N, C-alpha and C positions, 0 to 999 in steps of 0.2 A: 504494500500500500504506500502511496506517495503522501508524505506528511510534510507540510511546510508552514512557516510563519512569515509574515511580513511585519516589521517593526517600524513605526514612525518615530523619529527622534528629532527634537529641535536642537540644531547645532549649526554653528558658523564654520564654514570651510573655505572662507576667503573667495567665494564665487558670487556673492551677492544674494544667495539663496538661504532660506532659513530652516528647511525641513529636509531630512534624509530618510529614505525608505530602504530598508535592508531586507533581503530575502535570507531566511535561515532554513537550512535543510535539517529537518527532524526525522527523515527517513533512515532506514538501515542501509541504503544503497546510494551510490553516486547518482546525482541528477545529471544525466548526460547532456541535456540541452534544456534551457529555460528561455522562453521568449516572452518578454513583457510586451504584449501586443498593443495595449492602449491603456490610457488613464482617463477615467470618466469623472466629471464634476456635475453635481446636481444641487440646486437650491430651489426648493418648492417645485413649481411646474417648469422651471428653467433648467436645462442641462446641455452639456456638450462633452465632447471627448477629444483627445488628441492621440494620434498614433505615436507609439513610443519606439517600437522596433529595437528594443534592447535585448541582446543575446548574451547568455552566460553558458559556459560549457564546463563540465567536469566538477560540479560543486559537490564535494565529499560530505559524508554524514557529519553533522555538527558544525559545519562551516557556514559562513555568512558572506554576503556580498552586497554592495551598494547597487541598487537598481534604478533609483530615481531621486532627483533633487527638485524641490518645489520652492518657489520664491515667496511663499506665504499666502498668496492670493487663493490658492486652492484649499487651504486649510479652513477657510470660512464656510466651505460647502461640504457636502458628503462626497467623499472620494472613493472610487472603485478602481482596483487594479486587476486587469485581465491577463492571466499568464497561461501559456501553453508549456507543459512540462513533459519531457520525454525521458523514460527510463527503459532501457533495453527495447523491447518491441511494443511497449505501452506508451500511449499519450494521454494526458489528462488536461482538461481545462479547469483552471482554478480561479476563483474570484475572491478578492480580499476587499472588504468594505470598511472604510474609516468614517466615523462620525465627524462632526465639526471639531477639528483638532485645536482650533484657537481657544476653545473653552477649557482645555486641559492644562493642569498645572501639577506640580509635585508628582511627576510620573515615576513609577517604580523602575528599578533596574531590570532590563530585559535579560533573562537567562541566556547564556551563550553569546551575548553581544557585549555585555558589560557597560551599557549606556542606558540612561533613563529614556523610556519611551512607552508608547502604546503598541501592544502587539495583537495581531489578529491571526487566527489559525484557520486553515481551510483544508478540507479533504476533497480530493477530486472525484469526478465522475469520468469514466472512460469516454474517449472520443470515438 
């Protein structure tokens, strides 16, 4: 079974953006390919998305990688990350949804990442 988390962390990395989103591999196996296909934003009846086309290969169990940076405007809305994950001959589509992050403070340390953040877990459905 493919198990992953995405953690949202408020941090400055000298790129003018405020939020980092990290993918964490909680599976027992290497995630051979992960594609962040799009990031969606929704506020009430209004919504849009942007194609991301971020590729990660060879993410070993317990490892993490930065998959998205946001300038802070998206955190006032509900954000959704759409990922396609490939392990051996299986593909899974995973959705990770974050509520309005700007309202969050005193976030706990994310296990396996060592940074304060809000983490969301997803279990996939076969493609």
